[in-house]
N, C-alpha and C positions, 0 to 999 in steps of 0.2 A: 162116525160121530162128528158133528160140526165143531165142537170144542176140541182143539188139537194143539199139540206142541209144535215147535218149528221143525224139528228134525224129521218127523215122520212125513211131512209134506215135501221137505226139501230133498229127501232121499229120492222120491219119485221124480222131482224136477231135475235132479242131477242125472238120473238115468235117462230121462227123455229129452235132455238138452233144452229145457226152458227155465225160466226164472219166476219165482213168486214175488210179487210186489209187496214191499213192507212200507206202509204209508203212515207217516207221523201225523197224528191228529191232535188238535188243541181244543176241540169242542165235541160234545156229544152229537151234534148235528153232523159233523164230519165223520165221526165213528159210524153213524148209521149209514152214511153215504158209501163208506168203504164196504160194508157188508152188502148193501144193495147192489153195488157194482159186481161183487163176487157172484151174487145170485144171477144177475142178468147175463154175466159173461161166462158162467159155468167154470169158475176158477177158485182155487184155493187163494187165501189172502192172509196177510199179517197186518194186524193193527198195531202200530207202534205209538208209545207215548214217551216223551222225554221226561226227565226227572221233574222239571218245574211244573208242568201241568199235572203230573202224577201227584205231586205234593199239594197242589192247589185243590184239585177235585177230591183227593184222597184215593189211595190205591183200592180200598175196599169198594168205593162207589164205582170206579171205573171197571173193576173186575165184575161187579154185579151187572152193570149195563152191558158189558161185553158178553157175558153168558146169556143174558136175555136176548140180545140181538143175534148171537151165533146160533141159537136154537132155531131161528127162522131160516137158516141157510142149510141146504142139503150138502154143502161142500165145506171142507175144513177151514176153520178160522182160528187164528192164533192171536193172543194178546202178548205183546213184547215190550219190555222195558228197555229203552235205548240209552247207551252211553252213561251208565251209572257208575260213578267212581267210589261210591260208599257201600261197602259190603253189607252193612246193617240195613240200609234201605232196600238193597236187592232182596234180602231175606224177608223184609216186611211185604214186599210186592209178591214174592213167592207164596207167602202165607195167605195173602189176600185172594189169590186166584189167578195171577198172571201165569201163562203157560210157557213163556220163554224169557230169560233174563240175560241182558248183556252187562257183564262187569267189565268196565274199561279201566284197566291198570296199565295202559300202553305207555304212559309217560314215566312209569317206574322202570328201574333197571330190570333186566331179564329175570333174575332170580326172584325179585320181589313181585314182579308181574305174575310169575308162575304161582307163587305162594298165595297171593290174594285171589287169583282166578280159581285156583283149586279149592280154596275155602268156600267160595260161593257155589261152585259146581257140586262139591260134596253135599252141601246143605240142600240145594235144590233137588238133587237126586234122592236124598233121604226123605224129603218132604212129600214128594209125589211125582206125577208124570210131568215134570218140568225140565225143559232142556236149557242149555246155557251157551251163550256166545262169548268168545274172548277175542281180543285183538292183539296183533303183534306188529310193531311199527306204528307210526303215528300219521294221522290224516290231517292235512292242513285245513285251517279255518275254525269256525265256531259252530258247535252243535250244542245248543242249550247252554249249560254251564261249563262245558269242556272247550277250552281255547288252545289251539296249537298254532304257534307262530312259525314263520319260515325257518328260523334257526332250530326249531324243535322237530322239524319234519325228518322222519327216517323211514325208508322203505323196509318192508318185511325182509328179514334174512331167511332165504329159503332153506338154508341148512339148519335153522333153528325151528322151522315150522313143525316138523314131525315131532321133535322133542317137546315143543310147547303143547301140542295137542295131546300127546301121550301122558305127559306128567300132570297136566291140569285136569284131564278127563272131560274137557269141553265137548259139546255135541256139534257145534258149528263154529267156523273159523273165519275171522275177518282180517285178511292181510292188507297192509298198506301198500298200494301199488301206484300211487300218484294221483288218485282222485282227491277231491277236496269238498269240504262242507261249505254251504253257502252258494253264492252266485259266481260262476267262473268269469274272471275279468279277461282271460285269454284262453287259448286252447290248452287243456291240461296235458301234461307230459306223462301219459300213462305207460307203464312198463308192461306191455302185453306179454313179452317173453318171460318176465319174472312171474306173472300170474299163471301162465301156462306151465311153468316149471313147478310151482307150488301145487297146482291142480294134479299134476302127474305124480308128485311125491306123495300127496295125501290120498288121492282118489283114483290113481291109475289102475291098480289091480282090484281094489275093492273100495267102496265109498266109506271112508272113515269119518270125515268131517266136511259136510257141504260148505261151500265157500260163499262169502258175503261181499257185495260191492257197496261201499259207502259213498256218499256224494253223488247221487244219481241226477239231481237237478242240473239241467244245463248241458248234459252230455248229448251229443247228437244221436239220432236213431242208429246210425251206422256203428258208432262206438259202442253203444249199448248192446246191440245184437252181437257184436264181436266178443264182448266180455261174457255174454250169456253162452255163446258157442264154445268159449274156452273153459266153461265150468262154473260161472257165477250163477248160483241158483237162488240167492236171496238178494234183492235189489232195493236199496233204501231210497225213499223219496220223502224229503222233509220240507226243504225251503219252498219248493213249488206249491205245496198245499197251503203254506202260510200266506204266500202271495195270492193264491186263489181265494182264500177266505177274506183277506183284506180288500182285494179288488172287487169281489162280488158284493161285499158289504158297501164299499164306496159307491159302486155303480148303482146299487139299488137305492141308497139314500139320496143320491144326486137327483133322482127323478121322483122320489116319494118322501121328501123330507117331512111333510106334514101328515103322512099316512101312518098313524101310530098303531101299526099292526106287526108286532114282532114275528108272528107266524109267517108272514110274507117274506120278511128278511131271512128267516131261517130257510124258507123254501128256495130262495135265490142262492144262498150259500150251498145248500144241499145239491142243487142242480149243477152248479159250477164244479163242485168237488166230484160229483158222480161222473161228469164228462171227462175230467182230467184223469181219473183213475181208470175208466174204461179205455182211454187212449193208451195208458201205460200197460195195461194188460194185453192189449194187442201187440205192442212193441216187444214185450217180454216173452210172448208166446204162451202165456198161461191161459189165455181165453180158450174155452172149449175143451179143456183137458179133462173135464169131469162130465 
C-alpha cells in the first residue's frame, strides 16, 4: 500500500544497506514533486513537513493532499512531522493522518526526554499505524523553530541509546553524531565511529530501531554514502529544498516578470525540485529498490 509509516520502509532499507530520503517540503508543489520522483525512480520516499508549514497549511490539509498523491504511487510514501517539540501538536498531526511523528525533546535532560518521547510514542501507537522518531543528543543549527547553539551541542551517548529506545518505545532513532542543520560553513566533524557503535548496539543482532541522519544538505556524496553504509536508513534533506524553491522562483521571475501565469512558476519549481530529489535518490541508493 502506498500510504506507509516510516519504520516499515526503513526496516527494508536497513537490511539492504540503502537509505530513504526524507524531504522537507514547504509547498504542495514540492510535495507533488517528491511523490513524482519516487514514481520515476522506483523508490520509497518520506515527505517531511516542519512545524511552521504544518501549522500554516493545517495538518488536516497536508494529510489529505498526501493521501491523494500517495495513492498515485505504487511505492511506499510516508508523511512525517519533523522536529516538533510540542507533544500536543504531535498528537494533532497523528490524528490528522500523518504516518510518522518526530517528537524532539533532545534539549531536555535525559529523563525528561524519555518521559515526553514515550508520551507521544504511546499516543501514536494507540491511535493507529503511526510510527515515532526520537532524538538523543543535539544537532547544531536551526531547523524551523528548533535552534541549537554551539554551547548546546551534545553528541549521543551510545551507552544511553539502547535504554532510550527501550524505555520510550520509539520506532526509529536519531542520534546526534556531528552533522548540523542549515548550510555547513566548514567540513563537519562527524563521529563515524560513534555512529557505527550505535548501529551495532541497536541493530547488530536484529533491527530494533532504524537510524536517522539529520543535516543532509551540504554533505559530500562520499560522506553520505559512508553514513548509509554504516546503517543510516533515513536521510533528512531540508535546507537544500528551500534553496531550490527560492532559486527556481527567482530564476523564473527574472526572465518572466510580466508573464502573469502562476502555473508556469509552479512548473519551474516542480522541475527543479524533481531534479534535486532524483539526484538524492541515486546517492542514497534507494532508486530502483522497488
